[in-house]
C-alpha positions as CSV (number, residue, x, y, z in Angstrom):
1,X,-115.6,-23.3,132.5
2,X,-117.7,-20.6,131.0
3,X,-121.5,-21.1,131.6
4,X,-124.0,-20.4,129.0
5,X,-127.7,-19.8,129.7
6,X,-128.7,-22.9,127.6
7,X,-126.2,-25.2,129.5
8,X,-127.9,-28.0,131.5
9,X,-126.9,-28.1,135.1
10,X,-127.0,-31.1,137.4
11,X,-127.7,-30.7,141.1
12,X,-125.4,-31.6,143.9
13,X,-128.3,-33.8,145.2
14,X,-128.5,-35.7,141.8
15,X,-124.8,-36.3,141.9
16,X,-124.8,-37.5,145.4
17,X,-127.6,-40.0,144.6
18,X,-125.9,-41.1,141.4
19,X,-122.6,-41.8,143.3
20,X,-124.1,-43.0,146.5
21,X,-122.5,-40.5,148.7
22,X,-123.7,-37.5,150.8
23,X,-124.2,-34.0,149.4
24,X,-121.4,-32.8,151.7
25,X,-119.0,-35.3,150.1
26,X,-120.0,-34.0,146.6
27,X,-119.4,-30.4,147.7
28,X,-116.0,-31.4,149.1
29,X,-115.1,-33.1,145.9
30,X,-116.2,-30.0,144.0
31,X,-114.0,-27.8,146.3
32,X,-111.0,-30.1,145.8
33,X,-111.5,-30.2,142.0
34,X,-112.3,-33.9,141.8
35,X,-115.7,-33.2,140.2
36,X,-115.7,-30.6,137.4
37,X,-117.6,-27.7,139.0
38,X,-117.6,-23.9,139.4
39,X,-118.6,-21.7,142.2
40,X,-119.6,-18.3,141.1
41,X,-118.0,-15.5,143.0
42,X,-120.1,-14.4,146.0
43,X,-122.2,-17.5,146.1
44,X,-122.1,-20.7,148.2
45,X,-123.6,-22.9,145.4
46,X,-121.6,-25.2,143.2
47,X,-122.6,-25.5,139.6
48,X,-121.9,-28.6,137.6
49,X,-122.6,-28.8,133.9
50,X,-124.4,-32.0,133.1
51,X,-122.2,-32.5,130.0
52,X,-119.0,-32.2,132.1
53,X,-120.3,-34.5,134.8
54,X,-121.3,-37.1,132.2
55,X,-117.9,-36.9,130.6
56,X,-116.2,-37.2,134.0
57,X,-118.2,-40.4,134.7
58,X,-117.5,-41.8,131.2
59,X,-113.8,-41.2,131.7
60,X,-113.9,-43.3,134.9
61,X,-113.9,-40.2,137.2
62,X,-114.1,-41.0,140.9
63,X,-113.9,-44.8,140.6
64,X,-110.7,-45.0,142.6
65,X,-112.0,-42.4,144.9
66,X,-115.2,-44.2,145.6
67,X,-113.3,-47.5,146.1
68,X,-110.9,-46.0,148.6
69,X,-113.8,-44.3,150.5
70,X,-116.0,-47.4,150.8
71,X,-114.0,-49.3,153.4
72,X,-115.3,-52.3,155.3
73,X,-115.8,-50.1,158.4
74,X,-119.5,-50.5,159.1
75,X,-119.4,-48.3,162.1
76,X,-117.9,-45.2,160.4
77,X,-119.6,-42.0,161.2
78,X,-120.5,-39.5,158.5
79,X,-117.7,-37.3,159.7
80,X,-115.2,-40.1,159.4
81,X,-116.5,-41.0,155.9
82,X,-116.2,-37.3,154.9
83,X,-112.7,-37.2,156.2
84,X,-111.9,-40.4,154.3
85,X,-113.3,-38.9,151.1
86,X,-111.3,-35.7,151.5
87,X,-108.1,-37.7,152.1
88,X,-108.8,-39.9,149.1
89,X,-109.6,-37.0,146.9
90,X,-106.3,-35.3,147.8
91,X,-104.4,-38.5,147.1
92,X,-106.2,-38.8,143.7
93,X,-105.3,-35.2,142.8
94,X,-101.6,-35.8,143.8
95,X,-101.3,-38.9,141.5
């Protein structure tokens, strides 16, 4: 995904608030390719084009992933939820 200077970017924080998940979960989904994002060489920051994210949402992106992650376990720790998210993302990618 080539980036242009005029391209609008959406922050990881904005994505996490929009989806109701932690920023670490969003970073995991970016790393796994679930959310359309790029990580420029030599950086630790994920870049998400607002247009690509909006299209991903419009196409139903992440709905199964979020449904699988949000289990009735009310006592789940953040680490367990993150592990669940990573597992669900890998299952989504495989299908």
